[in-house]
N, C-alpha and C positions, 0 to 999 in steps of 0.2 A: 416503665416501659416507654413512656412518652419521650423522654430524653434520647433514648436509643433510636427510636423511629425518626425523630426529628434530625438527629445527627446523620443517620443513613440517608434521609431525603436530601439533606444538604450536600452530602458526599456525592450522591447520584447526580445532583444538578451540576456540581463542579466538574464531574467526569464527562457527562453526556450532554450538558446544556439544557436538560429538562428535568423537572422534579419527578422522581418515580412515584407511582401511585401504589397504594396498598395500606392496609391497616396493621398488618403483622410484619414482623422483621423479615420472615422468610419471603413474603410477597414482595417487599421492597427490594431485597437482595436479588431476587429473580428478575425483577423489572430492570434493575441496574444492569445486570448481565445481558438481558435481552436487548436493551437499548445501546449497549456498548458498540461504538463505531471506531474502534482503534485501528491499528495497522492491519491492512489486508495483506494476504499472502497468496500468490499464484505460482503454481509450478508448471513449467513448460519444458518441452524437449528442444525447441528451437526458438531462440530469442528474436529472430527476425520474421517469424510467422505468427505472431500473436494476433488473435482475432479482434475485430472492431468491438464486439461486445465485451471481451476481456479488458481491452484498453480503456473503454468507456468507464468501467467500474473502478479503475485505479485512480488514486489521487497522490499528490506529492507526499513522499515519505513511505509509501507502500513498498512492499518487497516482492520481487519476482525471482524465483529460483529456476535457473537453467539446469536441468538434470540431463546430463549426457552419460547414459549408461552407468548411473550411480555416482558420477563425478558431479558434484553440485557447486554452482557458482551463484552468489547472491548479488542481484542487481537491485538498486533502489531507484524509485521514481524521483529523479532529481529535478525535474521540471515538468509541469503540465499546464497548458492553457486549453480549456475545453474547445473542441472543434478547430484547433489551430495546430498544436504540436505537443509531443511528449518525448522525454528523454529518460532512458534507463541507464544507470551508471554502475559499473563494476570496478572495484579497485582491489589489487593484491599487492604483494611486496615489490613486484617488478613492473606492473602495468596499470594504467587507468583506461577503461574502455567505456564509451558512451554510444548507445544504440538509439537512433532517433526515428520517429515516425511523424508524418505530416497528415493532417486531416484534409482529405480531398474527396469531393463528390460523395459526401455523407459516409465516408469510410476512412479508417486509419490505414495508411500506406507506409510500408518500410521505406525510409529515406537513405540512411547510411549508418556505418559503424566507424567511429573515430577511435584510434588506438594511440595512446601516448606512453612511450616507455618511461619508467621511473628510475631506471638504472643506466649506467654507461657500459653495459657489457658488449 
């Protein structure tokens, strides 16, 4: 059982940056899952009114789903500098859209939406 627990501890460290604690395989697996800080996902109805707390929690690569009455669009945090700016980018077959916020007076404030057509229609 020692080889298995050592392998799991090495895997946990590779995934999360810290070695998971535990004597038994199930403990180690549970600690890996509890420490996992992978891609965060946030669902909102309006991409331009995300709260400061929600934007603070996001990091580059995280996903924001804009849900407009069941029509869902996936935005990715394409840029973030803490307390400076954040950009959320959506791309489909015809358009690229970037929504940006600036950090002003201890709060995230919507700045603009830039839309770039990808076709010549």
